Steps between C-alpha positions, in 0.01 A plus 500: 500500500628841406532724811438811291166363382405408856594847625301668221198283581518579871532873430193489273303320771610755762394783272165334438440443872587863579261620231227276639573632849465859384158420356383302803217642705517294817769449760477123451578531129791732573638262766477205259684696230757608756566136591541412133749784450692395811525137385601598147759744635652227715510267200660774291765553766584130513528471122728803483716363784534161330574651162777711653661193659510294182651605173344419161684169468376383838143587405533311173619196695196528728270514197633159398369350824160341442219687671694819565 
């Protein structure tokens, strides 16, 4: 899996959740969107951390592992 594609996808989802939150009318909807943004942000952070540890060759080796 390409880390750049994963990061782009997460950023799109964060943007979408923030847009939904801005249009939400109830506290419950805003809290749910906030939880989504928090979880996506944590995922984003982990992906960035992992991608900084490994270089491109290491990531290509991981892609060869079945199920990764």
